[in-house]
N, C-alpha and C positions, 0 to 999 in steps of 0.2 A: 504493500500500500504506500509506503514512504517513497518507494521508487516511482510509483505512478504519479504522485503529487510532484515529485522532483521533475519528471519529464514534462508534465503539464506546464509547470512554471517556466521551463526552458522554452517551450513552444510559444507561450504567451509573450515572453520577453523578446524572443526573436521576431515575432510579428509586430511588436511595438516598434522595434528598431527599423524594420522594413518599411512600415508606414511612415515613420518619421523621415526616413531618407527619401521616400518617394515624394513627399510633400515639401521637401526643403526647396527654397527658392534662393537664387543668388542675385536678386534684383537690387539696384541701388537707385534712390530717388534723384541723385545728382545727374544732371544732363550730360556730364562728360564721363560717366562711369557706365560700362556696358552691361547688358544682361548676358550672363554666361549661358551658352546653349550646350546642352549635353548631347553628345553624339548617340547616346543610348535611348533618347526619347524620340517619339514620333512627332514631327512638326505639327503644330496646331492647325486644324482646318478652319478656314475663314470664309465667310459669305457676306455679300452686300446686296441688299435689295435697292436697286437704282431707281429712285422715284422719278415719275414723269411730271414735268412742270410746264407751265406756260412761260416761255422766255424767247426773247428776240436777240439772237447773237449779233445783230448789227448794233446793238446797244450793250456793249460789254460792261459798262458801269452798272447797269441794272442787273446783268447776269452775275456780276461780282457780289452785289448786295444780296441777291437771292441765295447764292451759295454760302454767304455768311450765316444764313439762317437754316442751312441744311446740315444734317448730322455729319459730324467730323469723325474721321478714322485716323488713328495714329500710324505713322511710319516710324516704328521704334525698335525694330528687331536688329540687334547687332550680331550678325551671323559669324563674324570672324574676329572675336574680341581680342585674341592674342596678337593679331597682326594690326587690326584697325579698331581700337577701342573708342574712338571719338564718337559722340552721340549728341548732335544738335537736336533741338526740339522741332519736330516736323509732323504735320497732319494734313489731311485733304478732305474735301467734300466733293461729291459727285452726284449729278442728276442728268436727265436727258429730256428733250422736247419732241422726241420721235425722229427728228432729222439730224440732231446734233448731240454729241456727248459734251456735257458741261462739267468742267473740272476746275477746282481751285486748290492751290497749295498754300499752306501757311508755314513759314519757316522762321525760326529764331536761331541764329548762329553767330559765332564770333569772328568769322572771316567770309568775305565774298570775293568772287572773281567772275567777271563777265567779259572775257577776252574774245570769244568767237561771235562774229556778227553776221556771218553768212549761213543761211539755212543748209542743213545736211552736212554741216561741218562737225568738228569734234567737240560738241557741246558738253559731253560728259566730263571733259577735263576741267570745265569751269564749275562754279557752284550750280549744281543741276538737279532737276527732278525728272522722274521718268514714269511712264505708264505703258505696260505691255498688255496686249489684248489678244486673245486666242479664240477664234470662232470654230475651228475644226481641230482635228488631232494632228494634222501634218504640218502646220505652219502657224505663225503668229506675227503681229505687228509690234514694233517698238517705237513709241513716241517719246522723245527726249527734249527737254527744254533747259536752257541755262537761265540765270536769274534776270537777264534782260530780255527774255522772250525769244531768243533765237532758237529755232526748232530743228529737229531731225525726225524723219519718219521713215522707218524701214519695214520691209517684209522679209521674213526669214523662215525657211523650212526647218523643222525640228531636226536636230542632229547634223545640220549643215553649217559651215562657217561663213558661207556667202550671204550677204544681205543686199537686197535690191531697194534702192531709195526711191521715194516718191518724186514725181516730176515737180518742176518749179510752179506749175499751175496749181497742183494739189497743195503745195506748201503755202501758197498765197491764200488758199481757201481756209486755212486754219487760223482762226482769229485769236489774238493774245492781248492781254492787258497786264503789264508788269509794273508793280508799284515802284520799282527802282528806275523805271524809264528804259529806253532802248539804246542809249548810248553806251559805247564800250566802257567797261569798268576794270581798272587795274586792280591788282590784289590789295585789299584793304582789311584792316583788323579793327574790331570795335564791337559794339552791341547792336546787331542788325536784326530787325524784324521786317521781313518782306513777304509779299504774296505774288502769286502768278495765277491769273485766270485764263483759261483757254476754252475754245469751242471747236470741237473737231466734227466736221460734217460727215455724214454717212458715205459720201462720195470719196472721202479721203482714204477709205479702206478699199482701194482701187481693185484689189484682186477678188473682191466679193461683190455680189449684187444685193445690196441691203435695201429693201423697200422702206423699212422703218426699224428703229431700235426697240420699239414697243413689243413686249413679249419675248424678246431675244434672251437667250441664255448663253453665257460665254465664260471664259476663264481669264484671269489676269493677275497682275501684281503691280505694286506702286513702289517707287524707290526715291532715295536721296543719295547723291554722291558728289564727289569733287576730286578728281584724280590729281589735279595740279595745285590743290590747296596746300598750305604749309603742313597741315595735318589732315591727310585724306580720310574720308569716311565712306562707308557703304551700308546704308540702312534699307530695310525693306518692310513692307506691310505684312507679308507672310514669311515665315521662316524658310531659309534655304539651307539645306544640309549638304554642303559640299566642302571639301578641304580648303579651297581657295576662292577668293571673290569671283563671282560670276552671276550676273543677273539673268543671263539667258538660260534659264532653267524652268521650262514650262511644267515639269513634273511637280513643282512646288507652287503653282498658281492657285489662287483662291477662286471662288465662284462669284460671278456677277449675274444677277437676274434683273433684267430691265422690265420695269412695271409697264 
């Protein structure tokens, strides 16, 4: 009988330790301290219901105000904390009006860079935000913007290194409103709060024939990066479980359901 109680106490203690370790978090409230990601955990699945709204993309100021009142989602996953622990404060809101995806980023960081001024240039090297969208299983689009609104839009087959960029006409159709303006910005340090509002028309996704975003189901992810900043960072909305920084990972996209 004593042996039985002894074994029961051992099992109970072991279960307590196991639960304690499974619930342990390594988060830090500081904006510059990363969330440690365990390679033994399954990345959290995320989903957004993209609301349909009445909005006129020809009036980007009104679109920006509308997105101020729309639910915000954090871009706060530090996937490679040992290599790139920097963590600025970033969130986004998203909606659609049937014909356009409406997106606004809210960024608080201590350094900005807006060196690229030509569309489809290397905007990811500046202080940049990104939105990847996947309609099928074989390809996806990567939309990328620096802090002054310069944009890149690509189409990429999964598992392929080649990216096809959108035409100049398509790039002109993507409307942008950057709180920092559109002039080139050299590297600056300080306390910066900036926003970027964009309207991406359905025709910008040129490899698909989209009648309307209404009722559409897709996969996607949202990012913040800055390759050429003094302290580079690589944040995402959904967790990416790879050994080295790579946003081109559709296996880790979350779900977007358009109302």
